[in-house]
C-alpha positions in Angstrom: 9.0 7.0 24.6 9.3 9.0 27.8 6.5 9.4 30.0 6.6 12.9 30.6 6.4 13.6 27.0 3.5 11.3 26.4 1.5 12.8 29.7 2.0 16.4 28.5 0.9 15.8 25.1 -2.2 14.2 25.8 -2.9 17.2 28.3 -2.2 19.5 25.1 -4.1 17.4 23.1 -7.3 17.4 25.0 -7.2 21.3 25.4 -6.7 21.4 21.6 -5.1 24.4 22.1 -3.0 25.6 18.6 0.5 25.5 18.7 0.4 24.5 22.3 3.9 22.4 22.3 7.2 22.7 20.3 7.7 19.5 18.4 11.4 20.0 18.3 11.8 20.2 22.2 9.6 16.9 22.7 11.5 15.1 19.8 14.6 15.9 21.2 13.4 14.8 24.8 12.3 11.3 23.1 15.6 11.0 21.2 17.4 11.7 24.2 16.2 8.5 25.5 17.1 5.7 22.9 19.5 3.3 23.6 21.4 3.1 21.4 21.6 6.4 20.7 20.3 7.9 17.2 22.8 7.8 14.6 23.2 10.4 12.2 24.7 10.3 8.8 25.6 13.5 6.6 25.2 15.8 9.3 27.0 18.6 7.2 23.8 18.0 4.9 21.0 18.9 7.8 19.2 22.2 6.8 19.1 24.2 10.0 17.1 27.0 8.5 14.7 27.2 5.7 13.7 27.1 2.8 13.7 23.6 2.1 11.5 20.4 2.1 13.1 17.3 3.6 11.7 14.2 2.2 12.1 10.5 4.1 10.9 7.2 3.5 8.1 5.8 5.2 10.3 3.4 7.2 8.4 0.8 9.3 9.2 -2.4 10.8 6.9 -5.3 12.8 8.2 -6.7 15.8 10.9 -9.0 15.6 11.9 -11.8 18.4 12.3 -9.6 21.5 12.7 -6.6 19.5 9.8 -3.8 19.8 8.4 -2.8 16.5 9.5 0.2 14.7 6.9 3.1 14.1 7.3 5.7 11.7 6.8 8.6 13.7 10.5 8.1 14.9 11.2 9.6 11.9 9.8 12.7 12.3 11.0 12.7 16.0 14.5 12.0 14.5 14.5 14.7 11.9 12.9 17.5 14.0 15.4 16.5 17.0 18.6 16.8 14.7 17.0 20.2 12.7 16.5 21.5 16.2 19.7 21.0 17.6 21.1 23.1 14.8 18.8 26.2 15.1 15.8 27.8 16.3 13.7 26.5 13.2 11.2 23.7 13.4 10.2 21.3 10.5 6.7 21.7 9.7 5.2 18.4 9.4 2.3 17.1 6.7 1.1 14.2 8.5 -1.6 11.9 8.0 -5.1 12.4 9.7 -6.2 8.8 10.2 -4.9 5.2 10.2 -6.9 2.9 7.7 -7.7 -0.8 7.9 -9.2 -3.3 5.4 -11.5 -4.8 8.0 -15.0 -3.5 8.7 -13.9 -3.6 12.5 -11.2 -1.7 12.9 -12.4 0.8 9.8 -15.7 1.9 11.8 -13.8 1.8 15.1 -10.1 2.6 15.0 -10.1 4.9 12.1 -12.6 7.6 13.3 -10.7 7.2 16.8 -7.3 8.0 15.2 -8.7 10.6 12.8 -9.9 12.9 16.1 -6.2 12.2 17.6 -4.2 12.8 15.2 -6.2 16.2 13.8 -5.8 17.2 17.4 -2.3 16.3 17.5 -1.4 18.4 14.5 -3.5 21.1 15.9 -1.2 21.0 19.1 2.2 21.2 16.8 0.9 23.3 14.3 1.2 20.7 11.4 -0.8 20.1 8.5 -2.9 16.8 8.5 -4.2 15.4 5.2 -6.4 12.5 4.7 -4.6 8.8 4.6 -2.8 7.0 1.7 -3.8 5.4 -0.4 -6.2 8.3 -2.0 -9.9 7.6 -1.2 -12.1 9.2 -3.8 -14.1 10.9 -1.2 -11.4 12.7 0.1 -10.6 14.8 -2.8 -12.0 17.9 -1.6 -10.2 17.6 2.1 -6.8 16.3 0.0 -7.1 19.7 -2.0 -7.6 21.9 0.9 -4.6 20.5 2.8 -2.5 20.9 0.0 -3.8 24.5 -0.7 -2.8 25.2 3.2 0.8 23.9 2.7 1.4 25.8 -0.4 0.0 29.0 1.8 2.1 28.3 4.8 5.0 28.2 2.3 4.3 31.2 0.7 3.9 33.1 4.2 6.9 31.8 5.9 10.1 33.6 4.9 12.4 30.3 5.8 9.9 27.4 5.6 10.9 24.1 6.8 8.9 21.3 5.6 9.0 17.4 6.0 6.9 15.1 4.1 7.0 11.1 3.5 5.9 11.0 -0.2 5.0 7.4 0.4 2.5 8.0 2.8 1.9 4.7 4.6 3.8 1.6 5.5 5.3 -0.8 3.0 6.1 -4.4 3.5 9.6 -5.2 4.8 9.8 -1.0 5.1 11.1 -1.4 1.3 10.6 2.0 -0.9 7.6 2.3 -2.6 6.1 4.4 -5.4 4.0 7.3 -4.0 0.3 7.6 -4.7 -0.7 9.8 -7.9 -0.6 13.4 -7.5 2.4 13.4 -4.7 4.7 14.4 -7.4 2.8 17.1 -8.8 2.7 18.7 -5.2 6.1 18.4 -4.7 6.7 20.2 -7.7 4.4 22.9 -6.5 6.7 23.3 -3.4 9.9 23.4 -5.7 8.4 26.2 -7.8 8.0 27.9 -4.6 12.1 28.0 -4.2 12.1 25.0 -1.8 15.4 23.0 -2.7 14.8 19.2 -1.2 17.1 17.6 1.0 16.9 13.7 1.0 16.7 11.6 4.3 17.0 7.8 4.9 15.5 6.2 7.9 16.7 2.6 8.9 17.8 0.6 11.3 21.4 -1.0 11.7 23.0 -3.0 14.5 20.1 -2.3 16.7 20.3 1.4 16.3 18.0 4.3 14.6 19.5 5.9 11.6 19.4 8.9 9.7 21.3 9.5 6.7 20.9 13.0 5.1 21.6 13.7 1.4 22.9 17.0 -0.3 20.1 19.4 -1.1 18.9 19.7 -4.9 16.8 21.8 -7.0 14.2 19.4 -8.5 13.6 19.3 -12.6 10.6 17.7 -14.1 10.3 16.7 -17.6 8.2 19.1 -19.5 7.4 17.3 -23.0 5.0 15.0 -21.4 1.4 14.4 -20.0 0.5 15.6 -16.5 0.3 12.1 -15.6 3.7 11.6 -16.8 5.0 14.3 -15.2 3.7 13.3 -11.7 5.2 9.9 -11.7 8.4 10.9 -13.0 8.7 13.7 -10.0 7.8 10.9 -7.7 10.8 8.9 -9.4 13.0 11.3 -8.9 12.2 12.2 -5.2 12.6 8.8 -4.5 15.7 7.8 -6.3 17.3 10.7 -4.2 15.8 8.9 -1.1 17.0 5.6 -2.0 20.7 6.7 -2.1 20.6 7.5 1.6 19.2 3.7 2.7 20.6 0.4 2.5 20.5 -1.6 -0.6 17.9 -3.9 0.9 15.5 -1.2 1.4 15.6 0.6 -1.8 13.2 -1.9 -3.6 12.4 -0.5 -7.4 14.8 2.4 -7.0 18.0 0.4 -6.3 
């Protein structure tokens, strides 16, 4: 990532001033430095204004030989850079507020540090941060409050563009996985507010970072089922649309 972007973001994060930086502008600076350049597929489906909910896979990859690891934040950077290039609208991302780890050392040292950092970054860009996935029962109230903030934002904004990675966490090999419980219900709430869904697939091909945008669709969920079944069925619908934008080896159970 360009040093200038990182330095200015660090300064803004330390000051903690809300909406003090444009994520779209920073994303364009970062994406412009990619070699090979970002490859965009399905450009005719890129929403340049809302209302719209952009859903993308949570693709990430560990370091392989001399290739640097691929971090999931490039998904938000890439999508925001492309959307910003088509108009003045910016994407309001729903982001994690911490990294979690299974071992006690990092759980007690790294997780609190990332919680402070990610909350500040979300404030700088005007994003909504949510407790990390998979859900912790102790985060139920904080998660509900974050959901209410997103829904309030969608209602108060004339043409909202909201970005979400439903899986919420990295999966082994970057292969699609079913989102945690509650995600389908959350997406259904946004769809009922009139947000069509644009599926996006993020992946690598021939050494290049690629984004494929699919056609927007109106979400239709089953009615005569239990709330839990409706939640899971909604998540499956969303993930199948994302899977259609990905290479076969990344589609997992949604192939």
